[in-house]
C-alpha positions in Angstrom: 91.0 59.3 89.5 87.6 59.4 91.2 86.1 62.3 93.3 86.1 61.0 96.9 85.3 63.9 99.1 83.9 67.5 98.9 84.1 69.9 101.8 82.9 73.5 102.3 84.5 76.3 104.3 82.4 79.5 104.8 84.7 82.4 105.5 84.2 86.0 106.8 87.2 88.3 106.5 87.0 91.9 107.8 88.3 94.7 105.7 89.2 98.3 105.9 89.9 101.0 103.4 93.2 102.7 104.0 93.1 101.5 107.6 89.7 102.9 108.2 86.5 100.9 108.8 84.1 102.2 106.2 80.3 101.9 106.1 79.3 98.6 104.5 78.4 99.1 100.8 76.0 96.1 100.5 73.9 94.0 102.8 72.8 95.1 106.2 74.1 95.5 109.7 77.0 97.7 108.7 79.1 94.6 108.2 82.7 95.5 107.3 83.6 92.1 106.1 83.5 89.9 103.0 81.9 86.5 103.1 82.9 83.7 100.7 82.5 79.9 100.4 85.6 77.9 99.6 85.2 74.3 98.4 87.7 71.6 98.7 87.5 68.5 96.4 89.7 65.5 97.1 90.3 62.6 94.7 90.8 58.9 95.7 94.5 59.3 94.8 94.9 62.3 97.1 94.9 65.2 94.7 93.2 68.3 96.2 91.5 71.0 94.2 90.0 74.3 95.4 86.9 76.1 94.2 84.8 79.1 95.2 81.2 80.0 95.0 79.7 83.5 94.9 79.4 84.8 98.4 77.6 87.5 100.4 74.2 86.5 101.7 73.9 83.6 99.3 76.4 81.5 101.3 74.1 79.6 103.6 71.9 78.3 100.7 74.9 77.5 98.5 76.6 75.6 101.3 73.5 73.4 101.6 73.5 73.0 97.9 77.1 71.8 97.8 76.8 69.6 100.9 73.4 68.0 100.4 72.4 68.2 96.7 75.1 69.0 94.2 78.2 67.5 95.9 76.7 64.0 96.3 76.1 64.0 92.5 79.8 64.4 91.9 81.1 61.8 94.4 82.4 58.7 92.7 82.7 60.4 89.3 85.8 60.5 87.2 87.4 63.9 88.1 88.6 64.4 84.5 85.2 64.3 83.0 84.2 67.9 83.8 82.1 68.6 80.7 80.1 65.4 81.1 79.5 66.0 84.8 78.4 69.6 84.1 75.9 68.5 81.5 74.4 65.5 83.4 74.1 67.3 86.7 72.5 70.4 85.1 70.0 68.1 83.4 69.2 66.2 86.5 68.7 69.3 88.7 67.1 71.6 86.2 63.7 71.2 87.8 65.0 73.3 90.7 66.0 76.2 88.3 69.0 77.0 86.2 70.4 79.7 88.4 71.1 80.5 92.0 72.5 78.2 94.7 72.6 75.0 92.6 74.5 76.6 89.7 76.8 78.4 92.2 77.6 75.0 93.8 78.3 73.4 90.4 80.6 76.4 89.6 82.7 75.9 92.7 83.2 72.2 92.2 84.0 72.7 88.5 86.7 75.2 89.4 88.2 72.7 91.8 88.1 70.0 89.2 90.2 72.2 86.8 92.6 72.8 89.7 92.9 69.0 90.0 93.3 68.6 86.2 96.3 70.9 86.2 97.9 69.3 89.2 97.5 65.8 87.8 99.7 66.6 84.9 101.8 69.4 86.4 100.5 72.2 84.3 98.8 75.6 85.1 95.1 75.9 84.0 95.8 78.5 81.4 97.9 76.0 79.5 95.0 73.5 79.6 93.0 76.3 78.0 95.4 76.8 75.1 98.3 78.8 76.7 99.2 82.4 76.8 102.1 84.7 76.2 100.9 87.0 79.0 102.6 86.7 82.3 100.6 89.7 83.8 97.2 91.0 83.1 96.0 94.6 83.6 93.6 95.2 86.5 91.1 97.8 87.4 90.4 98.9 91.0 86.8 98.0 91.9 85.7 100.4 94.6 82.8 99.8 97.0 79.9 102.2 97.1 80.8 105.2 99.3 77.9 107.6 98.3 79.7 110.5 99.9 81.5 112.4 97.1 84.5 113.3 99.4 85.0 109.6 100.2 84.7 108.7 96.5 87.3 111.3 95.5 89.7 110.2 98.3 89.5 106.5 97.3 89.8 107.3 93.6 93.1 109.1 94.4 94.2 106.3 96.6 93.7 103.8 93.7 95.6 106.0 91.3 98.5 106.4 93.7 98.6 102.6 93.9 99.3 102.4 90.2 95.8 101.8 88.7 95.1 103.4 85.4 91.5 102.1 85.4 88.9 102.0 88.1 85.3 101.0 88.6 82.7 102.8 90.7 79.6 101.4 92.3 77.9 104.8 92.8 74.4 105.8 91.6 74.4 109.6 91.9 75.7 112.3 89.6 77.5 114.0 92.4 79.5 110.9 93.3 80.5 110.2 89.7 81.4 113.8 89.1 83.7 113.8 92.2 85.4 110.6 90.9 86.1 112.2 87.5 87.4 115.4 89.0 89.7 113.4 91.3 90.9 111.1 88.5 91.4 113.6 85.7 90.7 112.8 82.1 93.3 110.2 81.4 92.0 107.5 83.8 89.4 105.1 82.6 86.3 105.0 84.8 83.7 102.3 84.6 80.4 102.6 86.5 78.5 99.6 87.9 75.1 100.6 89.3 73.8 97.1 90.2 70.4 97.0 88.3 68.5 99.8 90.0 66.4 101.4 87.2 63.7 101.0 84.6 64.7 101.4 81.0 63.4 104.9 80.9 65.2 105.9 84.1 68.4 104.3 82.9 68.3 106.2 79.6 67.8 109.5 81.6 70.7 108.6 83.9 72.9 107.8 81.0 72.3 111.2 79.6 73.4 112.8 82.9 76.5 110.5 83.1 77.6 111.0 79.5 79.8 114.1 80.3 82.0 112.0 82.6 83.4 109.8 79.7 82.6 106.4 81.2 84.3 103.4 79.6 81.1 101.4 80.3 77.7 101.6 82.1 77.2 98.4 83.9 73.9 96.7 84.7 71.7 99.8 84.6 68.3 98.0 84.2 66.1 96.1 86.5 65.5 93.2 86.2 69.0 92.1 85.0 67.5 89.6 82.5 65.6 92.4 80.6 68.0 92.0 77.7 65.8 93.9 75.2 65.5 96.8 77.6 69.3 96.8 78.1 69.7 97.0 74.3 67.5 100.1 74.2 69.6 101.7 76.9 72.7 100.8 75.0 71.4 102.4 71.8 69.7 105.5 73.3 72.0 106.1 76.2 75.1 106.3 74.0 77.4 104.9 76.6 79.0 101.4 76.1 77.0 98.8 78.2 78.4 96.0 80.3 76.4 93.1 81.9 76.5 89.4 82.6 77.4 88.8 86.2 73.8 87.8 86.9 73.5 85.6 83.8 73.8 81.9 84.7 74.0 79.3 81.9 75.6 79.5 78.5 72.1 80.0 77.1 71.7 83.2 79.1 74.8 84.6 77.5 73.7 83.6 74.1 70.4 85.4 74.7 72.2 88.5 76.0 74.4 88.7 73.0 71.7 87.9 70.5 69.7 90.9 71.9 72.7 93.1 71.0 72.6 94.3 74.6 76.3 94.7 75.5 79.6 95.9 74.4 81.3 94.1 77.3 80.1 90.8 78.7 80.9 89.7 82.2 80.5 86.0 83.0 81.2 85.2 86.7 82.9 81.8 86.9 81.9 81.3 90.6 78.2 81.7 89.5 77.7 80.6 85.9 79.3 77.1 85.7 82.9 77.4 86.5 85.7 77.3 83.9 83.9 74.6 81.9 81.1 77.0 81.0 83.2 80.2 81.2 85.5 79.1 78.4 82.6 78.8 76.0 81.6 82.5 76.4 84.8 83.8 74.8 84.2 82.5 71.2 80.4 83.3 71.6 81.3 86.9 72.5 83.8 87.2 69.7 81.1 86.1 67.2 78.9 89.0 68.5 81.7 91.6 68.6 81.6 91.9 72.3 84.6 91.8 74.7 84.7 89.5 77.7 85.5 91.2 81.0 85.2 88.4 83.6 83.4 89.4 86.8 85.9 88.8 89.6 84.6 90.5 92.7 86.2 87.8 94.9 89.7 86.9 95.9 89.9 83.1 96.1 89.9 80.3 93.6 87.2 82.2 91.6 89.6 85.0 91.0 92.4 82.6 90.0 90.0 80.9 87.5 89.2 84.2 86.0 92.9 85.1 85.6 93.7 81.8 83.9 90.8 82.0 81.5 91.4 85.7 80.7 95.1 85.0 80.0 94.4 82.1 77.7 91.2 83.2 76.0 90.9 87.0 76.3 93.1 87.9 73.3 94.9 90.5 75.3 91.8 92.6 75.7 90.5 91.3 79.1 90.9 93.2 82.3 90.8 91.7 85.8 88.6 93.3 88.5 90.4 93.7 91.8 88.4 94.6 94.9 89.9 97.8 96.2 89.9 97.4 99.9 92.3 95.9 102.5 91.3 92.5 103.8 92.6 91.6 107.2 93.9 88.4 105.6 94.4 87.2 102.1 93.7 83.6 101.1 96.9 83.6 99.1 98.9 86.1 101.1 100.8 88.6 98.9 101.1 86.2 95.9 98.1 87.4 94.0 98.0 91.1 95.1 98.4 93.4 92.0 101.5 95.5 91.5 101.4 98.7 89.5 97.9 97.9 88.3 98.8 94.4 87.0 98.2 90.9 88.4 100.5 87.9 87.8 99.2 84.9 86.0 100.1 82.0 88.4 102.6 79.6 86.9 102.2 76.6 89.3 100.2 73.5 88.5 96.4 73.8 88.5 95.2 77.2 89.7 98.8 77.8 90.6 98.4 78.8 94.3 97.4 77.0 97.4 95.1 78.7 100.0 96.6 79.5 103.4 95.0 76.9 105.8 95.6 79.2 108.7 93.4 81.8 107.0 90.7 79.2 106.4 90.9 78.1 110.1 91.0 81.6 111.6 88.2 83.1 109.5 85.8 80.2 109.2 82.3 81.0 110.4 79.4 78.8 111.6 76.2 79.0 109.5 
């Protein structure tokens, strides 16, 4: 079973929040849409697997990496030899760096190869990873950054009304977080992701101000994100549990992050850090350092499915799934993956368990 063809599909799907077009939270141009890059891998015996790379403004460079650099290294390889391919291609391309577009490209292809592996024997990926008794995983609603406290409170209430008992903010002001806690009450878990804005000293000062809001975790408070020793200081002095890892790339990054005693919750992103092949290794590493894996899943395609399968099989019943809390104009899997009552179903079909809607891929593809 040889890898015969690798294709890329850049997508841009508009979104609203409760039917309203909200200001864009990230990027520029007030773009109310999510960009993603879906990757299709086909074997010589006709089995198709689907993967996904990290999106946003990285897509043009990642597409070049898949089409021109990484993808050709996979063509002709045995599709079942995922670990060997990951090691050999990382070694061959390490001179270009061990993060960014090249690793994102390898991640997408690796996810597709796991999809192929499951399909080839008629089993879901979570069973290839050891199996699971969980048919549904708890989710938290991951809100975009609104900044306006009234909008924050409105969307917190909307998530709670949809059945979520946990939610994550991307706010960076005391006023916005205070509004969220007031709207949520004291029984709802609130996590806060601030996306690496502050020095260590600033992060400690902000942690002191955020402490009254009883945050479940304080995510990526320090710039640069690889300042693991600084993150450890914030964890100790800020006295709020710390989460990080979506910007870590290789397994070695996660080892360094954990050895620095930097986190309570570690957040590998399979669409960025090496796909399922590398993701599966983080779970035992985290357990050895008394940290809980909360896979980063701010996407809704094969990367999300990869996270669900890995969390079900390897999370020990502790992992939560991140769900982007806005309304896409189209879903790659229709209604099949949308959480209900704050829980997401573990797909039971072979491979990743769901097939993308080719009409969505056709209708929302963009030229780069």
